[in-house]
C-alpha positions in Angstrom: 97.5 110.0 112.1 97.4 112.8 109.6 100.9 112.1 108.5 100.2 108.4 108.1 97.1 109.3 106.0 99.2 111.7 103.9 101.7 109.0 103.1 98.9 106.6 102.2 97.1 109.1 99.9 100.2 110.5 98.1 102.3 107.3 98.0 105.5 109.1 98.9 108.3 107.3 100.7 108.3 107.8 104.5 111.6 109.8 104.2 109.9 112.4 102.0 107.2 113.3 104.5 107.0 117.1 104.6 108.5 118.8 107.6 105.1 120.1 108.7 104.7 116.7 110.3 106.7 115.0 113.0 110.0 113.4 111.9 109.3 110.5 109.5 111.0 108.0 111.8 108.5 108.9 114.6 105.6 108.7 112.2 106.8 105.4 110.8 107.4 104.0 114.3 103.7 104.7 115.2 102.5 103.2 112.0 104.6 100.0 112.4 103.5 99.6 116.0 99.8 100.1 115.2 100.0 97.8 112.2 101.6 95.1 114.3 98.9 95.5 117.0 96.1 95.3 114.5 94.8 98.9 115.1 94.0 99.5 111.4 92.2 96.2 111.1 90.1 97.1 114.2 89.3 100.6 112.8 88.3 99.1 109.5 86.0 96.6 111.2 84.5 99.3 113.3 83.8 101.5 110.3 82.3 98.6 108.4 79.9 97.8 111.3 78.9 101.5 111.6 78.0 101.7 108.0 75.8 98.6 107.9 
């Protein structure tokens, strides 16, 4: 998750993910799967409900 947030915050291409993180292909694989499954939309909805 930290690697995904890093890419989001910095705007770097996946390929330039620092080597401190897992390989970019692995990180992107998780991101793509979670995006397809709606995980980020669910998290966003949960956070919105918690802040109301």
